[in-house]
VMD Tcl script that draws the C-alpha trace (Angstrom):
set ca {
  {39.59 -113.91 -33.27}
  {38.06 -111.82 -30.48}
  {41.57 -110.84 -29.36}
  {42.27 -109.32 -32.81}
  {38.90 -107.87 -33.86}
  {35.85 -106.10 -32.49}
  {37.07 -102.71 -31.27}
  {39.65 -100.01 -31.99}
  {42.58 -100.73 -29.71}
  {46.35 -100.85 -30.08}
  {47.43 -104.18 -31.53}
  {44.05 -105.10 -33.06}
  {43.32 -105.40 -36.79}
  {41.11 -102.76 -38.39}
  {39.59 -101.88 -41.75}
  {38.75 -98.20 -41.98}
  {38.87 -95.17 -44.27}
  {39.92 -91.57 -43.66}
  {37.95 -89.02 -45.67}
  {39.19 -85.63 -46.84}
  {35.97 -83.83 -45.83}
  {33.23 -84.30 -43.23}
  {30.46 -86.55 -44.64}
  {27.97 -85.18 -42.11}
  {28.19 -81.77 -43.78}
  {27.81 -83.27 -47.26}
  {27.14 -86.96 -47.96}
  {29.05 -86.70 -51.26}
  {32.23 -86.36 -49.19}
  {32.22 -90.17 -48.92}
  {33.64 -90.10 -52.46}
  {36.88 -88.46 -51.34}
  {38.84 -91.15 -49.53}
  {42.36 -90.09 -48.52}
  {43.65 -93.12 -46.60}
  {42.52 -96.70 -46.07}
  {43.50 -99.28 -43.49}
  {42.92 -102.89 -44.54}
  {43.89 -105.78 -42.31}
  {46.11 -103.53 -40.22}
  {47.99 -102.16 -43.27}
  {47.80 -98.40 -43.96}
  {47.50 -97.18 -47.58}
  {47.40 -93.89 -49.46}
  {44.08 -94.18 -51.32}
  {45.24 -92.16 -54.33}
  {48.47 -94.03 -55.09}
  {47.48 -97.32 -53.40}
  {50.97 -97.40 -51.86}
  {51.41 -98.71 -48.35}
  {52.59 -95.78 -46.23}
  {53.19 -97.47 -42.88}
  {54.75 -100.77 -41.99}
  {56.59 -102.26 -44.97}
  {55.86 -99.22 -47.22}
  {55.39 -101.26 -50.39}
  {54.68 -99.65 -53.77}
  {51.55 -100.85 -55.52}
  {51.74 -102.54 -58.91}
  {49.90 -100.93 -61.82}
  {46.31 -102.10 -62.26}
  {45.40 -104.06 -65.38}
  {43.90 -100.93 -66.99}
  {47.06 -98.85 -66.42}
  {49.24 -100.96 -68.77}
}
mol new
graphics top color blue
foreach p $ca { graphics top sphere $p radius 0.5 }
foreach p [lrange $ca 0 end-1] q [lrange $ca 1 end] { graphics top cylinder $p $q radius 0.2 }
display resetview
């Protein structure tokens, strides 16, 4: 797994978030996630749709029915 994990490099898997505002200026800015990367897949945090790669639409959550 060392070839796939452990640092940010092209071709490696990563889990990360992109925030809308700088959390150093205000720690509450951690609440405002704009994008998330999970297992190398990139998602819009608001819609939960994949926006890179296969660009799949998310299914409604159980509470949205």
